[in-house]
SEKOLGU-84589 format. One record per residue (C-alpha): x, y, z. Coordinates in pm, whole numbers. Each point is the difference from the previous one (the first is absolute). Layout:
! SEKOLGU-84589
NODE, px, py, pz
NODE, X, Y, Z
...
***
This chain:
! SEKOLGU-84589
NODE, px, py, pz
NODE, 2244, 4365, 856
NODE, 205, -260, -167
NODE, -50, -361, 121
NODE, 275, -211, -16
NODE, -164, -277, -175
NODE, 187, -21, -376
NODE, 326, -132, 150
NODE, 142, -336, -118
NODE, 49, -302, 196
NODE, 393, -19, -61
NODE, 64, 366, 140
NODE, -203, -74, 312
NODE, 56, -418, 21
NODE, 108, -111, 303
NODE, 62, -344, 217
NODE, -349, -56, 138
NODE, -111, -329, 191
NODE, -332, -180, -44
NODE, -265, 110, -128
NODE, -259, -116, 233
NODE, 71, 1, 403
NODE, -213, -275, 166
NODE, 78, 169, 353
NODE, -146, 350, -124
NODE, -275, -150, -131
NODE, -120, -167, 299
NODE, 44, 339, 177
NODE, -242, 146, -220
NODE, -236, -281, 39
NODE, 28, 34, 386
NODE, -19, 389, -89
NODE, -352, -43, -167
NODE, -125, -268, 256
NODE, -305, 182, 106
NODE, -97, 55, -375
NODE, 4, -381, -38
NODE, -189, -66, 300
NODE, -249, 263, -139
NODE, -14, -122, -309
NODE, -16, -379, 111
NODE, -264, 117, 250
NODE, -220, 139, -344
NODE, 37, -241, -200
NODE, -111, -268, 250
NODE, -310, 175, 57
NODE, -61, 65, -356
NODE, 10, -394, -46
NODE, -209, -48, 313
NODE, -266, 242, -156
NODE, 37, -185, -358
NODE, -54, -340, 161
NODE, -309, 134, 205
NODE, -198, 146, -292
NODE, 115, -226, -305
NODE, -259, -280, -53
NODE, 201, -345, -23
NODE, 20, -125, -336
NODE, -56, -379, -59
NODE, 118, -254, -271
NODE, -299, -212, -133
NODE, 90, -261, -237
NODE, -169, -270, -215
NODE, 163, -317, -207
NODE, -152, -97, -332
NODE, 110, -289, -226
NODE, 16, 109, -367
NODE, -53, -339, -217
NODE, 90, -60, -357
NODE, -99, -224, -226
NODE, 188, 108, -312
NODE, 293, -310, 88
NODE, -282, -255, 69
NODE, 92, -226, -313
NODE, 370, 85, -28
NODE, 200, -277, 218
NODE, 342, 156, -122
NODE, -103, 307, 175
NODE, -126, -170, 286
NODE, 319, -163, 58
NODE, 203, 292, -60
NODE, -183, 200, 262
NODE, 10, -264, 242
NODE, 352, -8, -30
NODE, 13, 400, 77
NODE, 188, 58, -336
NODE, -293, 256, -92
NODE, -223, 220, 159
NODE, -311, -29, 167
NODE, -349, 80, -104
NODE, 92, 288, -248
NODE, -353, 103, -12
NODE, 84, 135, 351
NODE, 127, 354, -82
NODE, -284, 47, -224
NODE, -264, -47, 297
NODE, 214, 161, 221
NODE, -38, 331, -191
NODE, -361, -104, -65
NODE, -91, -22, 375
NODE, 209, 345, 47
NODE, -202, 171, -290
NODE, -189, 326, 65
NODE, -326, -143, -195
NODE, -18, -269, 299
NODE, 45, 237, 267
NODE, -232, 226, -122
NODE, -287, -278, 14
NODE, 113, -82, 363
NODE, -38, 368, 83
NODE, -355, 8, -178
NODE, -99, -307, 157
NODE, 82, 44, 378
NODE, -84, 401, -24
NODE, 377, 55, 134
NODE, -64, 363, -115
NODE, -228, 65, 297
NODE, 176, 35, 338
NODE, -90, 48, 348
NODE, 245, 203, 206
NODE, 6, 67, 374
NODE, 128, 321, 136
NODE, 283, 38, 208
NODE, 163, 241, 220
NODE, 318, 32, -231
NODE, -136, -193, -315
NODE, -293, -185, -160
NODE, 42, -407, -25
NODE, -174, -212, -225
NODE, -253, -241, 142
NODE, -107, -314, -191
NODE, -249, -328, 15
NODE, -92, -103, 396
NODE, 194, 317, 109
NODE, -254, 220, -97
NODE, -313, 94, 149
NODE, -166, 39, -314
NODE, -51, -212, -338
NODE, -40, 185, -325
NODE, -195, -193, -252
NODE, 13, 149, -370
NODE, -317, 18, -159
NODE, 125, 224, -278
NODE, 290, 213, -55
NODE, 6, 317, -229
NODE, 299, 74, -200
NODE, 93, 336, 198
NODE, 345, 162, 105
NODE, 130, -95, 339
NODE, -147, 114, 294
NODE, -106, -58, 382
NODE, -270, 39, 248
NODE, -15, -64, 371
NODE, -213, -235, 171
NODE, -114, -5, 366
NODE, -100, -333, 163
NODE, -243, -66, 282
NODE, -148, -344, 107
NODE, -315, 75, -181
NODE, 65, 200, -309
NODE, 270, 212, -184
NODE, 50, 345, -107
NODE, 145, 90, -354
NODE, 190, 354, 13
NODE, 103, 95, -344
NODE, 115, 364, -63
NODE, -12, 251, 273
NODE, -399, 17, 50
NODE, -142, -332, -175
NODE, -52, -224, 297
NODE, -279, -298, -66
NODE, -97, -270, 244
NODE, -77, -381, -89
NODE, -64, -329, 166
NODE, 201, -309, -62
NODE, -59, -184, -290
NODE, -166, 323, -164
NODE, 65, 54, -351
NODE, 166, 344, -69
NODE, 112, 200, -255
NODE, 284, 253, -7
NODE, 226, 189, -246
NODE, 221, -352, -41
NODE, -291, -229, -43
NODE, -263, -232, 160
NODE, 123, -169, 276
NODE, -141, -234, 303
NODE, 193, 22, 356
NODE, -17, -247, 264
NODE, 91, 0, 349
NODE, 294, -230, 178
NODE, -118, -7, 371
NODE, 315, -160, 87
NODE, 199, 297, -45
NODE, -42, 295, 203
NODE, -87, 342, -187
NODE, 233, 309, 10
NODE, -201, 316, 109
NODE, 218, 194, -238
NODE, -138, -177, -290
NODE, 164, -135, -306
NODE, 146, 89, -335
NODE, -105, -172, -300
NODE, 212, 59, -300
NODE, -93, -32, -364
NODE, 326, -55, -226
NODE, 33, -43, -361
NODE, 5, -348, -97
NODE, 267, -14, -250
NODE, 234, 186, 250
NODE, -81, -252, 276
NODE, 50, -312, -272
NODE, 343, 142, -61
NODE, 92, 53, 361
NODE, -89, -360, 78
NODE, 174, -78, -303
NODE, 346, 133, 118
NODE, -64, -180, 323
NODE, -38, -333, -177
NODE, 293, -248, 24
NODE, 0, -304, -233
NODE, 276, -218, -36
NODE, 112, -373, -73
NODE, 110, -227, 282
NODE, 277, -125, -183
NODE, 113, -37, -362
NODE, -87, -363, -46
NODE, -338, 55, 138
NODE, -365, 106, -115
NODE, -95, 96, 367
NODE, -15, 399, 21
NODE, -49, 220, 307
NODE, -241, 286, -1
NODE, 73, 240, 281
NODE, -108, 334, 123
NODE, 102, 256, 266
NODE, -296, 179, 169
NODE, -86, 171, 316
NODE, -302, -217, 44
NODE, 79, -355, -42
NODE, -370, -105, -45
NODE, -62, 237, -290
NODE, 321, -128, -167
NODE, -98, -365, 50
NODE, -325, 70, -167
NODE, 170, 193, -282
NODE, 233, -287, -107
NODE, -268, -249, 36
NODE, -210, 194, -205
NODE, 264, 53, -245
NODE, 55, -398, -40
NODE, -346, -41, -73
NODE, -17, 296, -253
NODE, 304, -174, -161
NODE, -152, -324, -21
NODE, -318, 131, -132
NODE, 190, 186, -267
NODE, 181, -308, -100
NODE, -305, -205, -72
NODE, -174, 286, -190
NODE, 317, -48, -203
NODE, -98, -317, -66
NODE, -359, -3, -2
NODE, -7, 289, -274
NODE, -56, -231, -287
NODE, -203, -240, 160
NODE, -252, 270, 82
NODE, -4, 132, -345
NODE, -76, -335, -126
NODE, -288, -50, 223
NODE, -105, 346, -105
NODE, -14, -87, -345
NODE, -175, -388, 80
NODE, -272, 171, 178
NODE, -93, 252, -283
NODE, -17, -293, -253
NODE, -163, -225, 238
NODE, -297, 228, 20
NODE, -28, 73, -380
NODE, -5, -415, -71
NODE, -248, -31, 291
NODE, -220, 254, -147
NODE, 17, -155, -344
NODE, -64, -329, 126
NODE, -305, 105, 200
NODE, -118, 159, -320
NODE, 83, -334, -173
NODE, -207, -194, 221
NODE, -285, 243, -4
NODE, -11, -79, -362
NODE, -4, -370, 2
NODE, -250, -21, 276
NODE, -241, 242, -204
NODE, 66, -213, -313
NODE, -118, -304, 167
NODE, -283, 162, 157
NODE, -102, 141, -308
NODE, 33, -330, -223
NODE, -116, -211, 271
NODE, 346, -212, -67
NODE, 160, -162, 291
NODE, 323, -190, -158
NODE, 150, -119, -311
NODE, -2, -270, -230
NODE, 300, -251, 51
NODE, 150, 105, -338
NODE, -17, 356, 124
NODE, 192, -78, 304
NODE, 255, -174, -184
NODE, 63, 323, -237
NODE, -41, 234, 335
NODE, 294, -200, 149
NODE, 209, 7, -279
NODE, -104, 376, -59
NODE, 64, 82, 397
NODE, 359, -169, -22
NODE, 88, 207, -290
NODE, -166, 324, 179
NODE, 217, -75, 289
NODE, 311, -37, -179
NODE, -81, 312, -218
NODE, -137, 182, 289
NODE, 392, -55, 198
NODE, 190, 102, -309
NODE, -254, 306, -27
NODE, 81, 57, 373
NODE, 345, -45, -35
NODE, 2, 235, -291
NODE, -210, 304, 198
NODE, 243, -33, 291
NODE, 307, 80, -259
NODE, -176, 246, -146
NODE, -91, 157, 357
NODE, 379, -59, 90
NODE, 115, 176, -342
NODE, -224, 318, 91
NODE, 103, 22, 360
NODE, 360, 15, -139
NODE, -66, 241, -247
NODE, -218, 215, 209
NODE, 245, -5, 365
NODE, 331, 136, -173
NODE, 106, 34, 392
NODE, 294, -248, 97
NODE, -163, 9, 353
NODE, -343, -192, -64
NODE, 11, -382, 54
NODE, -182, -248, -258
NODE, -269, -227, 136
NODE, 117, -359, -8
NODE, -270, -195, 100
NODE, -217, 34, -301
NODE, -7, -374, -120
NODE, 295, 57, -255
NODE, 115, -334, -76
NODE, 307, 81, -201
NODE, 300, -53, 217
NODE, 229, 234, -146
NODE, -262, 273, -1
NODE, -54, -73, 353
NODE, 370, -1, 105
NODE, 82, 369, -156
NODE, -330, 122, 175
NODE, 152, -139, 366
NODE, 330, 156, -101
NODE, -129, 299, -70
NODE, -206, 35, 292
NODE, 294, -105, 224
NODE, 213, 292, -151
NODE, -282, 230, 66
NODE, -14, -101, 372
NODE, 389, 59, 37
NODE, -9, 316, -176
NODE, -261, 114, 217
NODE, 188, -99, 332
NODE, 316, 158, -156
NODE, -198, 305, -45
NODE, -45, 48, 365
NODE, 340, 75, 71
NODE, 105, 192, -336
NODE, -99, 176, -328
NODE, -81, -43, -358
NODE, 341, 134, -60
NODE, 158, -331, 179
NODE, 213, -185, -268
NODE, -146, -341, 173
NODE, -386, 166, -21
NODE, 73, 107, -383
NODE, 130, -334, -41
NODE, -306, -166, 127
NODE, -224, 206, -199
NODE, 197, -119, -318
NODE, -64, -366, 75
NODE, -350, 74, 44
NODE, -24, 168, -331
NODE, 193, -279, -191
NODE, -239, -277, 160
NODE, -347, 222, -113
NODE, 145, -6, -355
NODE, 54, -384, 2
NODE, -344, -41, 205
NODE, -151, 192, -315
NODE, 168, -213, -251
NODE, -78, -318, 190
NODE, -396, 90, -5
NODE, 23, 81, -341
NODE, 149, -343, -105
NODE, -237, -185, 247
NODE, -296, 189, -151
NODE, 97, -103, -311
NODE, -23, -399, 57
NODE, -348, 68, 180
NODE, -109, 193, -296
NODE, 77, -346, -212
NODE, -131, -231, 225
NODE, -317, 185, 34
NODE, -15, -24, -397
NODE, 33, -352, 52
NODE, -294, -63, 251
NODE, -208, 253, -193
NODE, 25, -257, -269
NODE, -74, -279, 211
NODE, -286, 226, 133
NODE, -169, 42, -347
NODE, -13, -398, -44
NODE, -178, -32, 340
NODE, -211, 285, -75
NODE, -140, -142, -371
NODE, -48, -338, 206
NODE, -232, 180, 271
NODE, -162, 186, -281
NODE, -172, -365, -126
NODE, -201, 18, 358
NODE, -318, 136, 11
NODE, -40, 365, 62
NODE, -119, 52, 350
NODE, 244, -297, 88
NODE, 286, 160, -155
NODE, -38, 339, 150
NODE, -13, -166, 356
NODE, 317, -168, -92
NODE, 172, 335, -59
NODE, -178, 179, 307
NODE, 186, -335, 205
NODE, 319, 52, -187
NODE, 44, 345, 144
NODE, -146, -77, 365
NODE, 278, -274, -8
NODE, 272, 258, -131
NODE, -66, 268, 252
NODE, -30, -231, 306
NODE, 373, -174, -103
NODE, 108, 335, -27
NODE, -145, 151, 339
NODE, 126, -332, 166
NODE, 336, 77, -139
NODE, 37, 341, 100
NODE, -143, -89, 330
NODE, 309, -237, 42
NODE, 247, 239, -117
NODE, -129, 260, 279
NODE, 36, -303, 280
NODE, 344, -46, -107
NODE, 114, 346, -11
NODE, -161, 71, 344
NODE, 159, -302, 159
NODE, 324, 94, -123
NODE, -69, 370, 121
NODE, -61, -133, 362
NODE, 305, -235, -18
NODE, 263, 273, -73
NODE, 231, 19, 322
NODE, 214, 256, 134
NODE, 383, -2, -83
NODE, 40, 100, 371
NODE, -51, -192, 323
NODE, 17, 229, 334
NODE, 271, -184, 257
NODE, -76, 230, 252
NODE, -277, 288, 55
NODE, 125, 317, 114
NODE, 140, 8, 352
NODE, 179, 259, 262
NODE, 369, -59, 14
NODE, 37, 240, 253
NODE, 104, 381, 58
NODE, 275, 99, -237
NODE, 56, 345, 97
NODE, 25, 233, 148
NODE, 298, -211, 258
NODE, 41, 168, 305
NODE, 341, -118, 61
NODE, 104, 99, -365
NODE, -161, 345, 46
NODE, 177, 65, 296
NODE, 320, -106, -96
NODE, -20, 222, -297
NODE, -127, 307, 204
NODE, 321, -60, 241
NODE, 226, -25, -336
NODE, -167, 320, -143
NODE, 60, 158, 374
NODE, 362, -76, -17
NODE, 72, 73, -368
NODE, -151, 363, -6
NODE, 188, 163, 242
NODE, 324, -183, -141
NODE, -106, 112, -360
NODE, -44, 346, 113
NODE, 321, 14, 163
NODE, 207, -144, -298
NODE, -204, 214, -246
NODE, 100, 330, 260
NODE, 360, -102, 2
NODE, 16, -49, -366
NODE, -177, 333, -113
NODE, 187, 191, 282
NODE, 294, 209, -109
NODE, 54, 154, 305
NODE, 300, -85, 243
NODE, -123, -224, 247
NODE, 298, -212, 135
NODE, 332, 41, 88
NODE, 94, -291, -215
NODE, -119, 179, -298
NODE, 293, 263, 82
NODE, 267, -213, 51
NODE, -41, -227, -259
NODE, -60, 304, -246
NODE, 309, 204, 75
NODE, 353, -24, 186
NODE, -55, 352, 160
NODE, 1, -43, 363
NODE, -290, 74, 235
NODE, 75, 228, 225
NODE, -290, 3, 247
NODE, -386, -62, -14
NODE, -264, 224, 141
NODE, -318, -135, 134
NODE, -305, 203, -93
NODE, -201, 189, 275
NODE, -331, 156, -63
NODE, -94, 341, 97
NODE, 323, 101, 161
NODE, 205, 335, -43
NODE, 245, 87, -188
NODE, 281, -75, 248
NODE, -8, -319, 168
NODE, 331, -1, 173
NODE, 100, 180, 281
NODE, 270, -27, 332
NODE, -303, -185, 157
NODE, -176, -184, -264
NODE, 47, -380, 6
NODE, -284, -117, -291
NODE, 85, -240, -227
NODE, 43, 285, -255
NODE, 237, 173, 201
NODE, 227, -298, 34
NODE, -11, -72, -318
NODE, 136, 343, -104
NODE, 295, -46, 265
NODE, 72, -323, -187
NODE, 29, 167, -338
NODE, 231, 286, 168
NODE, 221, -291, 150
NODE, -3, -176, -312
NODE, 102, 316, -207
NODE, 356, -78, 162
NODE, 58, -294, -198
NODE, -50, 202, -340
NODE, 302, 227, 35
NODE, 238, -259, 117
NODE, 257, 203, -191
NODE, -116, 354, 28
NODE, -231, 88, 276
NODE, -312, 87, -113
NODE, -111, 388, 66
NODE, -239, 77, -295
NODE, -294, -217, -101
NODE, -233, 2, -280
NODE, -377, -121, 32
NODE, -203, -43, -313
NODE, -222, -266, -113
NODE, -169, -76, -330
NODE, -314, 172, 2
NODE, -191, 250, 272
NODE, -185, -149, 303
NODE, 266, -270, 82
NODE, 99, 189, 320
NODE, 326, 161, -130
NODE, -58, 292, 184
NODE, -139, -173, 313
NODE, 325, -194, 21
NODE, 207, 315, -82
NODE, -143, 172, 330
NODE, -5, -293, 246
NODE, 355, -111, -122
NODE, 95, 373, 120
NODE, -173, -55, 304
NODE, 169, -321, 96
NODE, 368, 193, -95
NODE, -93, 302, 193
NODE, -135, -196, 358
NODE, 390, -140, -6
NODE, 144, 365, -16
NODE, 120, -13, -338
NODE, -81, 363, -144
NODE, -224, -91, -329
NODE, -123, 175, -261
NODE, -273, -55, -239
NODE, -40, 138, -353
NODE, -332, 23, -172
NODE, 131, -61, -325
NODE, -333, -136, -139
NODE, -41, 371, -154
NODE, -294, -144, -218
NODE, -266, -141, 284
NODE, 162, 115, 342
NODE, -115, -168, 323
NODE, 265, 19, 266
NODE, -56, 387, 123
NODE, -377, -99, 48
NODE, 72, -309, 196
NODE, 236, 161, 229
NODE, -200, 325, 20
NODE, 239, 259, -104
NODE, -16, 233, -291
NODE, 67, -49, -353
NODE, -5, 320, -140
NODE, 383, 37, -18
NODE, 228, -291, -96
NODE, 225, -177, -251
NODE, -200, 158, -282
NODE, 64, 392, 140
NODE, 381, -90, 85
NODE, 63, -137, -336
NODE, -163, 309, -198
NODE, 77, 273, 247
NODE, 292, 110, 167
NODE, -119, -147, 341
NODE, 276, -126, 274
NODE, -36, -358, 80
NODE, -81, 84, 388
NODE, -327, 145, -71
NODE, -127, -248, -198
NODE, 64, -258, 290
NODE, -240, -49, 252
NODE, -33, -169, 322
NODE, -295, -271, 65
NODE, -213, 102, 263
NODE, 20, -245, 280
NODE, 332, -161, -105
NODE, 336, 119, 101
NODE, 251, -151, -232
NODE, -197, -18, -311
NODE, -49, 246, -262
NODE, -184, 43, -306
NODE, 55, 204, -366
NODE, -330, 51, -170
NODE, -30, -49, -371
NODE, -161, 404, -15
NODE, -214, 83, -268
NODE, -83, -265, -277
NODE, 223, 120, -282
NODE, -78, -86, -372
NODE, 310, -147, -103
NODE, 136, -212, 325
NODE, 235, -238, -186
NODE, 224, 303, -142
NODE, -6, 155, 360
NODE, 176, -323, 115
NODE, 273, 61, -238
NODE, 115, 313, 155
NODE, 339, 41, 165
NODE, -215, 136, 256
NODE, -111, -347, 98
NODE, 347, -88, 43
NODE, 71, 250, 208
NODE, -288, -85, 201
NODE, 116, -359, 57
NODE, 339, 132, 84
NODE, -126, 230, 274
NODE, -219, -281, 121
NODE, 274, -261, 36
NODE, 192, 248, 225
NODE, -252, 92, 235
NODE, -232, -330, 48
NODE, 58, -350, 73
NODE, -269, -147, -207
NODE, -143, 153, -336
NODE, -331, -194, -112
NODE, -87, 99, -337
NODE, -417, -73, -72
NODE, -21, 20, -408
NODE, -219, -26, -253
NODE, -150, -370, -128
NODE, 274, -168, -220
NODE, -273, -136, -252
NODE, -149, 375, -85
NODE, 279, 225, 16
NODE, 402, -11, -10
NODE, 41, 206, 302
NODE, 123, -264, 198
NODE, 262, -111, -261
NODE, 135, 360, 0
NODE, 37, 23, 414
NODE, 156, -367, -20
NODE, 334, 169, -16
NODE, -48, 145, 352
NODE, -83, -289, 165
NODE, 177, -271, 214
NODE, -274, -253, 26
NODE, -347, -31, -229
NODE, -295, -139, 142
NODE, -268, -102, -234
NODE, -335, -36, 185
NODE, -262, -242, -126
NODE, -348, -81, 172
NODE, -163, -314, 57
NODE, -285, -82, -210
NODE, 55, 359, -141
NODE, 295, -13, -199
NODE, -23, -181, -337
NODE, 216, -340, -25
NODE, 187, 143, -308
NODE, 160, 229, 193
NODE, 206, -289, 131
NODE, 198, -58, -335
NODE, 7, 417, -10
NODE, 187, 8, 306
NODE, 243, -255, -138
NODE, 50, 172, -340
NODE, 72, 295, 220
NODE, 252, -183, 211
NODE, 199, -176, -290
NODE, -10, 314, -196
NODE, 184, 193, 310
NODE, -253, 261, -3
NODE, -18, 20, 392
NODE, 278, -10, 216
NODE, -70, -272, 297
NODE, -309, -66, -129
NODE, -249, -186, 263
NODE, -373, -76, 66
NODE, -231, 105, 279
NODE, -341, -175, 0
NODE, -260, 245, 108
NODE, -333, -66, 141
NODE, 2, -395, 62
NODE, -345, -96, 115
NODE, -5, -299, 277
NODE, -170, -257, -186
NODE, 145, -348, 69
NODE, -142, -138, -328
NODE, 204, 220, -249
NODE, 378, -79, 115
NODE, 36, 328, 243
NODE, -217, -191, 275
NODE, 303, -52, 242
NODE, -18, 206, 279
NODE, 312, 274, 59
NODE, 55, -77, 355
NODE, 113, 357, 90
NODE, 1, 73, 391
NODE, 192, 152, 225
NODE, 394, -100, 47
NODE, 0, -213, -330
NODE, 298, 14, -214
NODE, -87, 33, -408
NODE, 63, -336, -196
NODE, -113, 181, -314
NODE, 262, 97, -281
NODE, 315, -176, -128
NODE, 172, -146, 284
NODE, -114, 71, 321
NODE, 106, 309, 172
NODE, -61, 98, 390
NODE, 43, 325, 95
NODE, 265, 100, 231
NODE, -213, 185, 263
NODE, 358, 173, 170
NODE, 43, 158, -318
NODE, -217, 263, -188
NODE, -204, -51, -302
NODE, 251, 183, -273
NODE, 276, -162, 201
NODE, -127, -312, -132
NODE, -134, 136, -307
NODE, 218, 263, -112
NODE, 330, -88, 218
NODE, 66, 367, 126
NODE, -300, 162, 169
NODE, -107, -37, 360
NODE, -367, -8, 74
NODE, -204, -102, 275
NODE, -152, -340, 21
NODE, -304, -56, -205
***
C-alpha cells in the first residue's frame, strides 16, 4: 500500500482557520470528565495516605557568634567596618566550612551513638523512636567494629528478651550487662512509656554512612553579610534528637577550636615536666651529697671569707646556668626542628626563650600551623592555599634554624667570658682550707640546681595559666531549639495532589491528540480539503450488512436517506445515474456503503444494480447471500450474455447485483476490455441507478480505470480508522481531476462528545434533512426519481 505522506506542502495547501479551537478543547475536557474525577479521587487518596504515613519533619536551629580579634588593633579597619564599606567577620566563611565538616559530624555520631537506632514496627512501616518516646534506653559500654545489622527486643516490666537471628533468644534483667555481636550494652526501662507487645527493632548502622547522612541534612548559614552570627539548622523527624545533635556539634566545634589553640602549650608543659623531673633528681642527689659531707667532716658552716667567695661564685654560676640553659633550649629547638621536617607540627613556645625575634618567629610558625590544620578540614594538600601555607611554614623553619645558630654563637661567647671569671673565683676559693673549699663547691651546686628548679616551676605555672586562660572564638547566642514542622505541609500536599489530578488527564489527552494520526474531527477534513462531505454515517456495532429498508427509522438509515437526497446536488447539470464508491484502503466501509446506498435507492422504486468491481477482494456477494461463481470476470473473459450475470437480490424487489466472479490474475487488464464499456452501456439503458463498488485507490488503479463510467465518485473515509494523510491525498485527486464530482462520506462515526462528532443526529419520524449544500426538502407529492432524476415516477419513501 502506498501511503499519501510524501506530498509537498504547496500541493495541498488550503486555507486553514485557527490552530487551536477552544470550544473543541472544552468539549474534549467535558468528554473525559469521568477520568478527571477518577484522577482527582486517586491523587487526593494518595495524598491522604502520604500524609498519614509520612513522619513530620521539624527544623531545629541554633545561633552562634563567631568572634574575630584580627582587627583588634586596627582602627582604620574598624572605622571602615562601622561605615559598612567592608564585610563583617572574614573568618566566618571558614568557620562555616569547619562546622559543616565531616570530621566534626563523625565525632558527634561517635559521641551520641547515632548509629544505634530503635524502631517501632507499624502496620505499614517502622518508625524511629528516641529519648523519652522510647520504652528502653541503651547504654553503650563497648561497641564492636562489625558490619551493620539488627536484632529484636521484646520488652516487659521486669525484663527484656533479645532475639538475634532465627533461633537465638536470650532473656536479661534491666541494668544487666549483656553482650551480643555488636558489642556490650546495658538496657534500662523507661516506665513512663507503655511497651509494645510486638517488640522493637534495634538497628546498628555504619558510623561513616550515618555521619554523611546527618551532614547532608545540616545547614550552616550567615544571618547577614555584615554579621558574624551564623545559624546552624537541621531537619529531622525527631526534634529531640536534632536538638541534641546540634548542641553536641557546637560543643565539639568549641572543643576542637580550643585544642587547636592549646596544642603548643600542651607540648611545652610536657617538655617542662620532663625537665623538672630531671633537675629534681639532680638537686636531691646534690643535697644528699652535701648533707653527707657535713656529717662525715663535722662541719656545720663556712667562714666569712668563704661565704664571700661563695656569694660571688653563686652569682657567676646563676648567670652561667642561665646562659647554658638558654643554649640547651636552643640546641633542643634546633634538634626538634631538624628531626621534625613535617609542616604540621607546632614548636613549643613556653620554654623560657628570652629572645623576642625568635619567640615571634615561633608564634608565627604555630599560627600558620593552626590555620593550615583548620583549612585541611575542608580541603586537601593539593589546594593552592594549603600549599602556600606549607611554603610559608618551611620558610619560617629555615629562618628559625638561622636565628638559633646565631644565638648559639652569642651564648657561647658569653659563656667563654663567664668561664674566665669563674676561673678567677676558682683560684680564690682554692686558697681556702680543703674541707671548707669542698663544702663551698657542694653548696654552689645546690644553689645552682635550686635556682634552675624554681625557674622551671615558674615557667610551668605560667604556661598552665596561659592554657587555662584560652577561650573560644565563638559564643552561643541561642542553643538549639525547635522552630516547628516544615514538611510535609498538608495544604500544599493536597493542593499539589489536586493539580496532579487535573494535569494527568489533560496531559494524556493532549499527548493522545498529538500522536493521533487518525481522523477524529470533521473540522480536520474541512480544513484539509475542498472536497464536499456528502454525508456522515454513525457507528453501529454488531449490525447486519443491510441497515435500511422500508420500515427502518434508525439513525443510520436516516443518514443513508440523507446521502441519497444530497446526491441530487452533485448532479445539477446532469442527472446522477452511475455512482463509483471507493476508499484509500481496505476496512473503511466501502462495500457497506455501496450495499446500503443501493438499498436506500431501491426502496424508492428505482431499479438499482450493484457492480462488484472489487475483483481482488470481493465482499458484496457474501453480504447479499448470492452466489459469486459467475460474474464480471466470466463475462469479460468468456462469451456470456449480460443477462446471465445479473442476479436479483433476495428480498429486494428493485435491487440487482453483478458479482465479481472468480478472482482473475490480471484485474486491471480486464477492466480495460471493450466488454466493460459494453456492460455499462447496457446497464444505463436498463437501470435507474448503477453503483460501482471498486477496489481501494491506495492499493490499485482499478478505481481510476472505472472513473470514466461514473457520474459521481464517493470516497469513503472512516472515523478513527482512516489516516489524516488521506485528506490531502483526496484534495490532490480532486485538483488533478482524477475523479468526476468527487465527494466524501465519513463512515463509522462514534458518538463521543469529546471528539468533534459528539452532536446528536436528531433523526426521527417526519423530519426534513438539513445536511448538504443548501437545504433540500423532499416533495412528498412526487416520486423520488422525479426529484432525483427528473423522469421516473416512483412510490413515496
